[in-house]
Predicted model as a PDB file, atoms N, CA, C, CB and O in Angstrom, pLDDT in the B-factor column:
MODEL        1                                                                  
ATOM      1  N   MET A   1      -5.272  -9.779  -8.702  1.00 85.00           N  
ATOM      2  CA  MET A   1      -4.173 -10.264  -9.599  1.00 85.00           C  
ATOM      3  C   MET A   1      -3.236  -9.237 -10.166  1.00 85.00           C  
ATOM      4  CB  MET A   1      -4.753 -10.967 -10.725  1.00 85.00           C  
ATOM      5  O   MET A   1      -3.630  -8.178 -10.655  1.00 85.00           O  
ATOM      6  N   VAL A   2      -1.956  -9.604 -10.076  1.00 87.00           N  
ATOM      7  CA  VAL A   2      -0.905  -8.655 -10.644  1.00 87.00           C  
ATOM      8  C   VAL A   2       0.048  -9.425 -11.659  1.00 87.00           C  
ATOM      9  CB  VAL A   2      -0.007  -8.005  -9.420  1.00 87.00           C  
ATOM     10  O   VAL A   2       0.153 -10.652 -11.674  1.00 87.00           O  
ATOM     11  N   VAL A   3       0.754  -8.526 -12.537  1.00 90.00           N  
ATOM     12  CA  VAL A   3       1.458  -8.826 -13.521  1.00 90.00           C  
ATOM     13  C   VAL A   3       2.757  -9.429 -13.062  1.00 90.00           C  
ATOM     14  CB  VAL A   3       1.581  -7.737 -14.309  1.00 90.00           C  
ATOM     15  O   VAL A   3       3.501  -8.773 -12.333  1.00 90.00           O  
ATOM     16  N   GLY A   4       3.065 -10.637 -13.449  1.00 87.00           N  
ATOM     17  CA  GLY A   4       4.152 -11.500 -13.088  1.00 87.00           C  
ATOM     18  C   GLY A   4       5.302 -11.407 -13.899  1.00 87.00           C  
ATOM     19  O   GLY A   4       6.344 -11.087 -13.328  1.00 87.00           O  
ATOM     20  N   ILE A   5       5.330 -11.624 -15.142  1.00 84.00           N  
ATOM     21  CA  ILE A   5       6.024 -11.580 -16.060  1.00 84.00           C  
ATOM     22  C   ILE A   5       5.978 -10.621 -17.337  1.00 84.00           C  
ATOM     23  CB  ILE A   5       5.963 -12.614 -16.280  1.00 84.00           C  
ATOM     24  O   ILE A   5       4.894 -10.364 -17.860  1.00 84.00           O  
ATOM     25  N   VAL A   6       7.051 -10.151 -17.778  1.00 86.00           N  
ATOM     26  CA  VAL A   6       6.682  -9.237 -18.727  1.00 86.00           C  
ATOM     27  C   VAL A   6       7.850  -9.391 -20.104  1.00 86.00           C  
ATOM     28  CB  VAL A   6       6.659  -7.693 -17.933  1.00 86.00           C  
ATOM     29  O   VAL A   6       9.043  -9.168 -19.898  1.00 86.00           O  
ATOM     30  N   TRP A   7       7.449  -9.708 -21.203  1.00 82.00           N  
ATOM     31  CA  TRP A   7       8.304  -9.909 -22.170  1.00 82.00           C  
ATOM     32  C   TRP A   7       9.017  -8.671 -22.635  1.00 82.00           C  
ATOM     33  CB  TRP A   7       7.652 -10.521 -23.168  1.00 82.00           C  
ATOM     34  O   TRP A   7       8.442  -7.609 -22.396  1.00 82.00           O  
ATOM     35  N   GLN A   8      10.226  -8.624 -23.287  1.00 82.00           N  
ATOM     36  CA  GLN A   8      10.920  -7.372 -23.714  1.00 82.00           C  
ATOM     37  C   GLN A   8       9.950  -6.825 -24.678  1.00 82.00           C  
ATOM     38  CB  GLN A   8      12.406  -7.587 -24.364  1.00 82.00           C  
ATOM     39  O   GLN A   8       9.728  -5.617 -24.596  1.00 82.00           O  
ATOM     40  N   GLU A   9       9.315  -7.532 -25.606  1.00 79.00           N  
ATOM     41  CA  GLU A   9       8.513  -6.698 -26.574  1.00 79.00           C  
ATOM     42  C   GLU A   9       7.407  -5.577 -25.990  1.00 79.00           C  
ATOM     43  CB  GLU A   9       7.739  -7.728 -27.454  1.00 79.00           C  
ATOM     44  O   GLU A   9       6.965  -4.619 -26.623  1.00 79.00           O  
ATOM     45  N   ALA A  10       7.118  -5.914 -24.768  1.00 81.00           N  
ATOM     46  CA  ALA A  10       6.191  -5.034 -24.013  1.00 81.00           C  
ATOM     47  C   ALA A  10       6.899  -3.708 -23.826  1.00 81.00           C  
ATOM     48  CB  ALA A  10       5.769  -5.662 -22.606  1.00 81.00           C  
ATOM     49  O   ALA A  10       6.202  -2.704 -23.683  1.00 81.00           O  
ATOM     50  N   GLY A  11       8.184  -3.613 -23.815  1.00 80.00           N  
ATOM     51  CA  GLY A  11       8.836  -2.348 -23.417  1.00 80.00           C  
ATOM     52  C   GLY A  11       8.543  -1.813 -22.201  1.00 80.00           C  
ATOM     53  O   GLY A  11       8.615  -2.535 -21.206  1.00 80.00           O  
ATOM     54  N   GLU A  12       8.223  -0.662 -22.111  1.00 81.00           N  
ATOM     55  CA  GLU A  12       7.982  -0.136 -20.570  1.00 81.00           C  
ATOM     56  C   GLU A  12       6.357   0.269 -20.397  1.00 81.00           C  
ATOM     57  CB  GLU A  12       9.034   1.379 -20.231  1.00 81.00           C  
ATOM     58  O   GLU A  12       5.931   1.086 -19.581  1.00 81.00           O  
ATOM     59  N   SER A  13       5.600  -0.453 -21.303  1.00 84.00           N  
ATOM     60  CA  SER A  13       4.053  -0.132 -21.323  1.00 84.00           C  
ATOM     61  C   SER A  13       3.614  -0.948 -20.067  1.00 84.00           C  
ATOM     62  CB  SER A  13       3.186  -0.645 -22.830  1.00 84.00           C  
ATOM     63  O   SER A  13       2.492  -0.640 -19.667  1.00 84.00           O  
ATOM     64  N   VAL A  14       4.312  -2.010 -19.294  1.00 87.00           N  
ATOM     65  CA  VAL A  14       3.677  -2.487 -18.225  1.00 87.00           C  
ATOM     66  C   VAL A  14       4.818  -3.124 -17.343  1.00 87.00           C  
ATOM     67  CB  VAL A  14       2.547  -3.449 -18.646  1.00 87.00           C  
ATOM     68  O   VAL A  14       5.769  -3.658 -17.914  1.00 87.00           O  
ATOM     69  N   ALA A  15       4.756  -3.087 -16.107  1.00 88.00           N  
ATOM     70  CA  ALA A  15       5.831  -3.709 -15.291  1.00 88.00           C  
ATOM     71  C   ALA A  15       5.312  -4.639 -14.219  1.00 88.00           C  
ATOM     72  CB  ALA A  15       6.670  -2.640 -14.637  1.00 88.00           C  
ATOM     73  O   ALA A  15       4.166  -4.526 -13.784  1.00 88.00           O  
ATOM     74  N   PRO A  16       6.127  -5.523 -13.812  1.00 90.00           N  
ATOM     75  CA  PRO A  16       5.866  -6.828 -12.839  1.00 90.00           C  
ATOM     76  C   PRO A  16       5.167  -5.988 -11.568  1.00 90.00           C  
ATOM     77  CB  PRO A  16       7.539  -7.820 -12.314  1.00 90.00           C  
ATOM     78  O   PRO A  16       5.596  -4.881 -11.241  1.00 90.00           O  
ATOM     79  N   GLY A  17       4.230  -6.526 -11.001  1.00 90.00           N  
ATOM     80  CA  GLY A  17       3.575  -6.196  -9.685  1.00 90.00           C  
ATOM     81  C   GLY A  17       2.489  -5.122  -9.840  1.00 90.00           C  
ATOM     82  O   GLY A  17       1.856  -4.716  -8.866  1.00 90.00           O  
ATOM     83  N   GLU A  18       2.289  -4.673 -11.083  1.00 92.00           N  
ATOM     84  CA  GLU A  18       1.145  -3.694 -11.389  1.00 92.00           C  
ATOM     85  C   GLU A  18      -0.416  -4.535 -11.366  1.00 92.00           C  
ATOM     86  CB  GLU A  18       1.477  -2.976 -13.027  1.00 92.00           C  
ATOM     87  O   GLU A  18      -0.525  -5.676 -11.815  1.00 92.00           O  
ATOM     88  N   GLN A  19      -1.239  -3.988 -10.941  1.00 91.00           N  
ATOM     89  CA  GLN A  19      -2.539  -4.658 -10.742  1.00 91.00           C  
ATOM     90  C   GLN A  19      -3.108  -4.956 -12.072  1.00 91.00           C  
ATOM     91  CB  GLN A  19      -3.524  -3.804  -9.913  1.00 91.00           C  
ATOM     92  O   GLN A  19      -2.981  -4.148 -12.992  1.00 91.00           O  
ATOM     93  N   ILE A  20      -3.793  -6.191 -12.228  1.00 91.00           N  
ATOM     94  CA  ILE A  20      -4.678  -6.461 -13.262  1.00 91.00           C  
ATOM     95  C   ILE A  20      -5.964  -6.144 -12.729  1.00 91.00           C  
ATOM     96  CB  ILE A  20      -4.593  -7.836 -13.771  1.00 91.00           C  
ATOM     97  O   ILE A  20      -6.382  -6.604 -11.667  1.00 91.00           O  
ATOM     98  N   VAL A  21      -6.669  -5.260 -13.559  1.00 93.00           N  
ATOM     99  CA  VAL A  21      -8.077  -4.484 -13.011  1.00 93.00           C  
ATOM    100  C   VAL A  21      -9.102  -5.263 -13.854  1.00 93.00           C  
ATOM    101  CB  VAL A  21      -8.189  -2.603 -13.346  1.00 93.00           C  
ATOM    102  O   VAL A  21     -10.156  -5.599 -13.313  1.00 93.00           O  
ATOM    103  N   GLU A  22      -8.889  -5.542 -15.015  1.00 94.00           N  
ATOM    104  CA  GLU A  22     -10.006  -6.280 -15.893  1.00 94.00           C  
ATOM    105  C   GLU A  22      -9.342  -6.992 -17.130  1.00 94.00           C  
ATOM    106  CB  GLU A  22     -11.167  -5.169 -16.471  1.00 94.00           C  
ATOM    107  O   GLU A  22      -8.228  -6.667 -17.542  1.00 94.00           O  
ATOM    108  N   ILE A  23      -9.998  -7.844 -17.612  1.00 93.00           N  
ATOM    109  CA  ILE A  23      -9.613  -8.594 -18.860  1.00 93.00           C  
ATOM    110  C   ILE A  23     -10.914  -8.779 -19.647  1.00 93.00           C  
ATOM    111  CB  ILE A  23      -8.900 -10.044 -18.532  1.00 93.00           C  
ATOM    112  O   ILE A  23     -11.822  -9.527 -19.284  1.00 93.00           O  
ATOM    113  N   ASP A  24     -10.924  -7.975 -20.840  1.00 94.00           N  
ATOM    114  CA  ASP A  24     -12.126  -8.180 -21.674  1.00 94.00           C  
ATOM    115  C   ASP A  24     -13.394  -7.797 -21.173  1.00 94.00           C  
ATOM    116  CB  ASP A  24     -12.249  -9.472 -21.999  1.00 94.00           C  
ATOM    117  O   ASP A  24     -14.437  -8.379 -21.473  1.00 94.00           O  
ATOM    118  N   GLY A  25     -13.301  -6.670 -20.294  1.00 92.00           N  
ATOM    119  CA  GLY A  25     -14.451  -6.400 -19.590  1.00 92.00           C  
ATOM    120  C   GLY A  25     -14.776  -7.115 -18.434  1.00 92.00           C  
ATOM    121  O   GLY A  25     -15.924  -6.858 -18.073  1.00 92.00           O  
ATOM    122  N   ILE A  26     -14.321  -7.743 -17.874  1.00 89.00           N  
ATOM    123  CA  ILE A  26     -14.641  -8.873 -16.936  1.00 89.00           C  
ATOM    124  C   ILE A  26     -13.609  -8.076 -15.892  1.00 89.00           C  
ATOM    125  CB  ILE A  26     -14.259 -10.705 -17.498  1.00 89.00           C  
ATOM    126  O   ILE A  26     -12.466  -7.809 -16.262  1.00 89.00           O  
ATOM    127  N   SER A  27     -14.074  -7.729 -14.607  1.00 90.00           N  
ATOM    128  CA  SER A  27     -13.318  -7.244 -13.541  1.00 90.00           C  
ATOM    129  C   SER A  27     -12.627  -7.975 -12.761  1.00 90.00           C  
ATOM    130  CB  SER A  27     -13.937  -6.658 -12.840  1.00 90.00           C  
ATOM    131  O   SER A  27     -13.290  -8.897 -12.285  1.00 90.00           O  
ATOM    132  N   PHE A  28     -11.272  -7.927 -12.350  1.00 84.00           N  
ATOM    133  CA  PHE A  28     -10.578  -8.802 -11.419  1.00 84.00           C  
ATOM    134  C   PHE A  28     -10.050  -7.956 -10.302  1.00 84.00           C  
ATOM    135  CB  PHE A  28      -9.440  -9.590 -12.106  1.00 84.00           C  
ATOM    136  O   PHE A  28      -8.942  -8.154  -9.804  1.00 84.00           O  
ATOM    137  N   LYS A  29     -10.932  -6.934  -9.889  1.00 80.00           N  
ATOM    138  CA  LYS A  29     -10.420  -6.037  -8.687  1.00 80.00           C  
ATOM    139  C   LYS A  29     -10.465  -6.880  -7.480  1.00 80.00           C  
ATOM    140  CB  LYS A  29     -11.326  -4.681  -8.428  1.00 80.00           C  
ATOM    141  O   LYS A  29      -9.578  -6.884  -6.626  1.00 80.00           O  
ATOM    142  N   ASP A  30     -11.592  -7.631  -7.444  1.00 80.00           N  
ATOM    143  CA  ASP A  30     -11.602  -8.617  -6.130  1.00 80.00           C  
ATOM    144  C   ASP A  30     -11.858 -10.054  -6.907  1.00 80.00           C  
ATOM    145  CB  ASP A  30     -13.015  -8.200  -4.825  1.00 80.00           C  
ATOM    146  O   ASP A  30     -12.849 -10.417  -7.541  1.00 80.00           O  
ATOM    147  N   VAL A  31     -10.519 -10.799  -6.614  1.00 78.00           N  
ATOM    148  CA  VAL A  31     -10.629 -12.260  -7.189  1.00 78.00           C  
ATOM    149  C   VAL A  31     -10.660 -13.108  -6.027  1.00 78.00           C  
ATOM    150  CB  VAL A  31      -9.401 -12.717  -8.172  1.00 78.00           C  
ATOM    151  O   VAL A  31     -10.022 -12.988  -4.981  1.00 78.00           O  
ATOM    152  N   ASP A  32     -11.591 -14.080  -6.404  1.00 82.00           N  
ATOM    153  CA  ASP A  32     -11.719 -15.100  -5.437  1.00 82.00           C  
ATOM    154  C   ASP A  32     -10.874 -16.291  -6.052  1.00 82.00           C  
ATOM    155  CB  ASP A  32     -13.285 -15.465  -5.146  1.00 82.00           C  
ATOM    156  O   ASP A  32     -11.210 -16.908  -7.062  1.00 82.00           O  
ATOM    157  N   LEU A  33      -9.544 -16.568  -5.185  1.00 83.00           N  
ATOM    158  CA  LEU A  33      -8.503 -17.291  -5.822  1.00 83.00           C  
ATOM    159  C   LEU A  33      -9.105 -18.729  -5.918  1.00 83.00           C  
ATOM    160  CB  LEU A  33      -7.092 -17.206  -5.007  1.00 83.00           C  
ATOM    161  O   LEU A  33      -8.537 -19.451  -6.737  1.00 83.00           O  
ATOM    162  N   CYS A  34     -10.121 -19.266  -5.252  1.00 88.00           N  
ATOM    163  CA  CYS A  34     -10.397 -20.711  -5.527  1.00 88.00           C  
ATOM    164  C   CYS A  34     -11.206 -20.753  -6.732  1.00 88.00           C  
ATOM    165  CB  CYS A  34     -11.124 -21.445  -4.358  1.00 88.00           C  
ATOM    166  O   CYS A  34     -11.148 -21.719  -7.492  1.00 88.00           O  
ATOM    167  N   ASN A  35     -12.073 -19.602  -6.976  1.00 83.00           N  
ATOM    168  CA  ASN A  35     -12.732 -19.582  -8.434  1.00 83.00           C  
ATOM    169  C   ASN A  35     -11.643 -19.417  -9.357  1.00 83.00           C  
ATOM    170  CB  ASN A  35     -13.824 -18.380  -8.687  1.00 83.00           C  
ATOM    171  O   ASN A  35     -11.760 -20.118 -10.362  1.00 83.00           O  
ATOM    172  N   LEU A  36     -10.729 -18.773  -9.313  1.00 82.00           N  
ATOM    173  CA  LEU A  36      -9.718 -18.560 -10.183  1.00 82.00           C  
ATOM    174  C   LEU A  36      -8.927 -19.755 -10.716  1.00 82.00           C  
ATOM    175  CB  LEU A  36      -8.900 -17.706  -9.588  1.00 82.00           C  
ATOM    176  O   LEU A  36      -8.424 -19.870 -11.833  1.00 82.00           O  
ATOM    177  N   LEU A  37      -8.916 -20.636  -9.684  1.00 86.00           N  
ATOM    178  CA  LEU A  37      -8.171 -21.949  -9.929  1.00 86.00           C  
ATOM    179  C   LEU A  37      -8.940 -23.006 -10.383  1.00 86.00           C  
ATOM    180  CB  LEU A  37      -7.528 -22.431  -8.775  1.00 86.00           C  
ATOM    181  O   LEU A  37      -8.414 -23.926 -11.008  1.00 86.00           O  
ATOM    182  N   THR A  38     -10.190 -22.979 -10.128  1.00 91.00           N  
ATOM    183  CA  THR A  38     -11.008 -24.413 -10.394  1.00 91.00           C  
ATOM    184  C   THR A  38     -11.788 -23.999 -11.746  1.00 91.00           C  
ATOM    185  CB  THR A  38     -12.246 -24.928  -8.965  1.00 91.00           C  
ATOM    186  O   THR A  38     -12.273 -24.911 -12.415  1.00 91.00           O  
ATOM    187  N   ASN A  39     -11.930 -22.651 -12.181  1.00 87.00           N  
ATOM    188  CA  ASN A  39     -12.756 -22.193 -13.157  1.00 87.00           C  
ATOM    189  C   ASN A  39     -11.816 -22.502 -14.556  1.00 87.00           C  
ATOM    190  CB  ASN A  39     -13.184 -20.557 -12.853  1.00 87.00           C  
ATOM    191  O   ASN A  39     -10.630 -22.755 -14.341  1.00 87.00           O  
ATOM    192  N   LYS A  40     -12.210 -22.495 -15.752  1.00 88.00           N  
ATOM    193  CA  LYS A  40     -11.349 -22.670 -17.003  1.00 88.00           C  
ATOM    194  C   LYS A  40     -10.401 -21.318 -17.041  1.00 88.00           C  
ATOM    195  CB  LYS A  40     -12.361 -22.827 -18.467  1.00 88.00           C  
ATOM    196  O   LYS A  40     -10.753 -20.259 -16.521  1.00 88.00           O  
ATOM    197  N   PRO A  41      -9.246 -21.492 -17.676  1.00 87.00           N  
ATOM    198  CA  PRO A  41      -8.248 -20.445 -17.686  1.00 87.00           C  
ATOM    199  C   PRO A  41      -9.123 -19.259 -18.350  1.00 87.00           C  
ATOM    200  CB  PRO A  41      -6.811 -20.883 -18.556  1.00 87.00           C  
ATOM    201  O   PRO A  41     -10.056 -19.423 -19.136  1.00 87.00           O  
ATOM    202  N   ILE A  42      -8.563 -17.882 -17.809  1.00 85.00           N  
ATOM    203  CA  ILE A  42      -9.141 -16.896 -18.284  1.00 85.00           C  
ATOM    204  C   ILE A  42      -8.978 -16.579 -19.926  1.00 85.00           C  
ATOM    205  CB  ILE A  42      -8.702 -15.909 -17.466  1.00 85.00           C  
ATOM    206  O   ILE A  42      -9.808 -16.035 -20.654  1.00 85.00           O  
ATOM    207  N   LEU A  43      -7.759 -17.049 -20.251  1.00 89.00           N  
ATOM    208  CA  LEU A  43      -7.616 -16.634 -21.580  1.00 89.00           C  
ATOM    209  C   LEU A  43      -7.716 -17.936 -22.654  1.00 89.00           C  
ATOM    210  CB  LEU A  43      -6.213 -15.859 -21.670  1.00 89.00           C  
ATOM    211  O   LEU A  43      -7.339 -17.882 -23.825  1.00 89.00           O  
ATOM    212  N   GLU A  44      -8.205 -18.916 -22.107  1.00 90.00           N  
ATOM    213  CA  GLU A  44      -8.548 -20.074 -22.909  1.00 90.00           C  
ATOM    214  C   GLU A  44      -9.074 -19.887 -24.189  1.00 90.00           C  
ATOM    215  CB  GLU A  44      -9.408 -20.823 -22.280  1.00 90.00           C  
ATOM    216  O   GLU A  44     -10.138 -19.267 -24.212  1.00 90.00           O  
ATOM    217  N   GLY A  45      -8.615 -20.257 -25.268  1.00 91.00           N  
ATOM    218  CA  GLY A  45      -9.267 -20.164 -26.459  1.00 91.00           C  
ATOM    219  C   GLY A  45      -9.095 -18.699 -27.234  1.00 91.00           C  
ATOM    220  O   GLY A  45      -9.554 -18.539 -28.365  1.00 91.00           O  
ATOM    221  N   LYS A  46      -8.582 -17.931 -26.713  1.00 93.00           N  
ATOM    222  CA  LYS A  46      -8.390 -16.576 -27.130  1.00 93.00           C  
ATOM    223  C   LYS A  46      -6.948 -16.160 -27.841  1.00 93.00           C  
ATOM    224  CB  LYS A  46      -8.601 -15.761 -25.890  1.00 93.00           C  
ATOM    225  O   LYS A  46      -5.879 -16.549 -27.370  1.00 93.00           O  
ATOM    226  N   GLU A  47      -7.017 -15.496 -28.784  1.00 94.00           N  
ATOM    227  CA  GLU A  47      -5.857 -15.122 -29.683  1.00 94.00           C  
ATOM    228  C   GLU A  47      -5.544 -13.896 -29.256  1.00 94.00           C  
ATOM    229  CB  GLU A  47      -6.102 -15.120 -31.186  1.00 94.00           C  
ATOM    230  O   GLU A  47      -4.413 -13.510 -29.548  1.00 94.00           O  
ATOM    231  N   GLN A  48      -6.297 -13.110 -28.589  1.00 95.00           N  
ATOM    232  CA  GLN A  48      -6.158 -11.446 -28.008  1.00 95.00           C  
ATOM    233  C   GLN A  48      -7.213 -11.350 -27.055  1.00 95.00           C  
ATOM    234  CB  GLN A  48      -6.402 -10.118 -29.224  1.00 95.00           C  
ATOM    235  O   GLN A  48      -8.254 -12.006 -27.009  1.00 95.00           O  
ATOM    236  N   ALA A  49      -6.723 -10.263 -26.144  1.00 95.00           N  
ATOM    237  CA  ALA A  49      -7.535  -9.675 -25.105  1.00 95.00           C  
ATOM    238  C   ALA A  49      -7.100  -8.252 -24.784  1.00 95.00           C  
ATOM    239  CB  ALA A  49      -7.480 -10.525 -23.865  1.00 95.00           C  
ATOM    240  O   ALA A  49      -5.966  -7.870 -25.075  1.00 95.00           O  
ATOM    241  N   THR A  50      -8.009  -7.452 -24.176  1.00 96.00           N  
ATOM    242  CA  THR A  50      -7.667  -6.426 -23.803  1.00 96.00           C  
ATOM    243  C   THR A  50      -7.351  -6.407 -22.267  1.00 96.00           C  
ATOM    244  CB  THR A  50      -8.558  -5.616 -24.237  1.00 96.00           C  
ATOM    245  O   THR A  50      -8.197  -6.929 -21.542  1.00 96.00           O  
ATOM    246  N   VAL A  51      -6.333  -5.915 -21.735  1.00 94.00           N  
ATOM    247  CA  VAL A  51      -6.141  -6.029 -20.284  1.00 94.00           C  
ATOM    248  C   VAL A  51      -6.023  -4.554 -19.692  1.00 94.00           C  
ATOM    249  CB  VAL A  51      -4.809  -6.925 -19.952  1.00 94.00           C  
ATOM    250  O   VAL A  51      -5.153  -3.816 -20.152  1.00 94.00           O  
ATOM    251  N   THR A  52      -6.933  -4.071 -18.614  1.00 95.00           N  
ATOM    252  CA  THR A  52      -6.545  -3.107 -18.035  1.00 95.00           C  
ATOM    253  C   THR A  52      -5.748  -3.181 -16.788  1.00 95.00           C  
ATOM    254  CB  THR A  52      -7.480  -2.505 -17.916  1.00 95.00           C  
ATOM    255  O   THR A  52      -6.048  -3.991 -15.911  1.00 95.00           O  
ATOM    256  N   ILE A  53      -4.770  -2.390 -16.673  1.00 93.00           N  
ATOM    257  CA  ILE A  53      -3.724  -2.332 -15.841  1.00 93.00           C  
ATOM    258  C   ILE A  53      -3.855  -1.143 -15.010  1.00 93.00           C  
ATOM    259  CB  ILE A  53      -2.510  -2.370 -16.546  1.00 93.00           C  
ATOM    260  O   ILE A  53      -4.115  -0.049 -15.510  1.00 93.00           O  
ATOM    261  N   LYS A  54      -3.667  -1.336 -13.615  1.00 92.00           N  
ATOM    262  CA  LYS A  54      -3.523  -0.303 -12.647  1.00 92.00           C  
ATOM    263  C   LYS A  54      -2.072  -0.001 -12.313  1.00 92.00           C  
ATOM    264  CB  LYS A  54      -4.257  -0.669 -11.431  1.00 92.00           C  
ATOM    265  O   LYS A  54      -1.415  -0.808 -11.655  1.00 92.00           O  
ATOM    266  N   PHE A  55      -1.538   1.185 -12.765  1.00 84.00           N  
ATOM    267  CA  PHE A  55       0.042   1.438 -12.583  1.00 84.00           C  
ATOM    268  C   PHE A  55       0.222   1.783 -11.331  1.00 84.00           C  
ATOM    269  CB  PHE A  55       0.695   2.528 -13.447  1.00 84.00           C  
ATOM    270  O   PHE A  55      -0.707   2.167 -10.620  1.00 84.00           O  
ATOM    271  N   LYS A  56       1.549   1.673 -10.900  1.00 78.00           N  
ATOM    272  CA  LYS A  56       1.816   1.939  -9.516  1.00 78.00           C  
ATOM    273  C   LYS A  56       1.496   3.314  -8.817  1.00 78.00           C  
ATOM    274  CB  LYS A  56       3.139   1.714  -9.371  1.00 78.00           C  
ATOM    275  O   LYS A  56       1.362   3.499  -7.607  1.00 78.00           O  
ATOM    276  N   LYS A  57       1.391   4.357  -9.961  1.00 81.00           N  
ATOM    277  CA  LYS A  57       1.046   5.583  -9.538  1.00 81.00           C  
ATOM    278  C   LYS A  57      -0.574   5.786  -9.514  1.00 81.00           C  
ATOM    279  CB  LYS A  57       1.759   6.563 -10.428  1.00 81.00           C  
ATOM    280  O   LYS A  57      -1.051   6.882  -9.217  1.00 81.00           O  
ATOM    281  N   GLY A  58      -1.139   5.009  -9.742  1.00 82.00           N  
ATOM    282  CA  GLY A  58      -2.701   4.794  -9.675  1.00 82.00           C  
ATOM    283  C   GLY A  58      -3.559   4.987 -10.981  1.00 82.00           C  
ATOM    284  O   GLY A  58      -4.752   4.686 -10.935  1.00 82.00           O  
ATOM    285  N   ASP A  59      -3.053   5.435 -12.050  1.00 90.00           N  
ATOM    286  CA  ASP A  59      -3.864   5.719 -13.224  1.00 90.00           C  
ATOM    287  C   ASP A  59      -3.876   4.282 -13.720  1.00 90.00           C  
ATOM    288  CB  ASP A  59      -3.254   6.883 -14.302  1.00 90.00           C  
ATOM    289  O   ASP A  59      -3.103   3.441 -13.261  1.00 90.00           O  
ATOM    290  N   GLN A  60      -4.786   4.014 -14.685  1.00 93.00           N  
ATOM    291  CA  GLN A  60      -5.025   3.000 -15.313  1.00 93.00           C  
ATOM    292  C   GLN A  60      -4.920   3.192 -17.033  1.00 93.00           C  
ATOM    293  CB  GLN A  60      -6.303   2.598 -14.774  1.00 93.00           C  
ATOM    294  O   GLN A  60      -5.213   4.208 -17.662  1.00 93.00           O  
ATOM    295  N   ARG A  61      -4.484   2.077 -17.499  1.00 92.00           N  
ATOM    296  CA  ARG A  61      -4.393   1.826 -18.925  1.00 92.00           C  
ATOM    297  C   ARG A  61      -4.748   0.543 -19.619  1.00 92.00           C  
ATOM    298  CB  ARG A  61      -3.184   2.046 -19.239  1.00 92.00           C  
ATOM    299  O   ARG A  61      -4.525  -0.533 -19.063  1.00 92.00           O  
ATOM    300  N   LYS A  62      -5.287   0.612 -20.800  1.00 94.00           N  
ATOM    301  CA  LYS A  62      -5.896  -0.599 -21.546  1.00 94.00           C  
ATOM    302  C   LYS A  62      -4.586  -1.093 -22.340  1.00 94.00           C  
ATOM    303  CB  LYS A  62      -7.295  -0.169 -22.641  1.00 94.00           C  
ATOM    304  O   LYS A  62      -3.925  -0.274 -22.977  1.00 94.00           O  
ATOM    305  N   LEU A  63      -4.248  -2.369 -22.290  1.00 91.00           N  
ATOM    306  CA  LEU A  63      -3.352  -2.860 -23.062  1.00 91.00           C  
ATOM    307  C   LEU A  63      -4.003  -4.090 -23.940  1.00 91.00           C  
ATOM    308  CB  LEU A  63      -2.190  -3.226 -22.197  1.00 91.00           C  
ATOM    309  O   LEU A  63      -4.728  -4.968 -23.471  1.00 91.00           O  
ATOM    310  N   LYS A  64      -3.641  -3.985 -25.156  1.00 93.00           N  
ATOM    311  CA  LYS A  64      -4.067  -5.179 -26.030  1.00 93.00           C  
ATOM    312  C   LYS A  64      -3.046  -6.179 -26.162  1.00 93.00           C  
ATOM    313  CB  LYS A  64      -4.444  -4.764 -27.414  1.00 93.00           C  
ATOM    314  O   LYS A  64      -1.971  -5.851 -26.663  1.00 93.00           O  
ATOM    315  N   ILE A  65      -3.262  -7.468 -25.742  1.00 89.00           N  
ATOM    316  CA  ILE A  65      -2.168  -8.377 -25.916  1.00 89.00           C  
ATOM    317  C   ILE A  65      -2.711  -9.477 -26.836  1.00 89.00           C  
ATOM    318  CB  ILE A  65      -1.629  -8.940 -24.527  1.00 89.00           C  
ATOM    319  O   ILE A  65      -3.925  -9.628 -26.979  1.00 89.00           O  
ATOM    320  N   GLU A  66      -1.769 -10.275 -27.484  1.00 90.00           N  
ATOM    321  CA  GLU A  66      -2.096 -11.222 -28.458  1.00 90.00           C  
ATOM    322  C   GLU A  66      -1.099 -12.232 -28.368  1.00 90.00           C  
ATOM    323  CB  GLU A  66      -2.199 -10.666 -29.802  1.00 90.00           C  
ATOM    324  O   GLU A  66       0.075 -11.989 -28.087  1.00 90.00           O  
ATOM    325  N   LYS A  67      -1.661 -13.623 -28.660  1.00 87.00           N  
ATOM    326  CA  LYS A  67      -0.748 -14.734 -28.632  1.00 87.00           C  
ATOM    327  C   LYS A  67      -0.005 -14.902 -29.846  1.00 87.00           C  
ATOM    328  CB  LYS A  67      -1.419 -15.932 -28.349  1.00 87.00           C  
ATOM    329  O   LYS A  67      -0.517 -14.876 -30.966  1.00 87.00           O  
ATOM    330  N   LYS A  68       1.486 -15.113 -29.549  1.00 82.00           N  
ATOM    331  CA  LYS A  68       2.436 -15.297 -30.571  1.00 82.00           C  
ATOM    332  C   LYS A  68       2.780 -16.673 -30.637  1.00 82.00           C  
ATOM    333  CB  LYS A  68       3.603 -14.490 -30.390  1.00 82.00           C  
ATOM    334  O   LYS A  68       2.734 -17.340 -29.603  1.00 82.00           O  
ATOM    335  N   TYR A  69       3.176 -17.272 -31.895  1.00 83.00           N  
ATOM    336  CA  TYR A  69       3.395 -18.501 -31.980  1.00 83.00           C  
ATOM    337  C   TYR A  69       4.924 -18.434 -32.457  1.00 83.00           C  
ATOM    338  CB  TYR A  69       2.348 -19.222 -32.874  1.00 83.00           C  
ATOM    339  O   TYR A  69       5.281 -17.562 -33.249  1.00 83.00           O  
ATOM    340  N   PHE A  70       5.819 -19.396 -31.941  1.00 75.00           N  
ATOM    341  CA  PHE A  70       7.291 -19.367 -32.249  1.00 75.00           C  
ATOM    342  C   PHE A  70       7.580 -20.458 -32.973  1.00 75.00           C  
ATOM    343  CB  PHE A  70       8.180 -19.329 -31.091  1.00 75.00           C  
ATOM    344  O   PHE A  70       8.734 -20.660 -33.351  1.00 75.00           O  
TER     345      PHE A  70                                                      
ENDMDL                                                                          
END                                                                             
């Protein structure tokens, strides 16, 4: 999986095209697309999550994301 959309609030902490390696301790290095589409959404019912991103340079960083209501 890769990052597709980045909101302005994220600044330069993440960019489109960077690899999503893990979400809340669950590895997504090797994703089975069929399982991804047929199982419940990864973030369903969550108000926040910790996402591990592999940057284009190769290093990794954990980012805390949270749901916002407008």
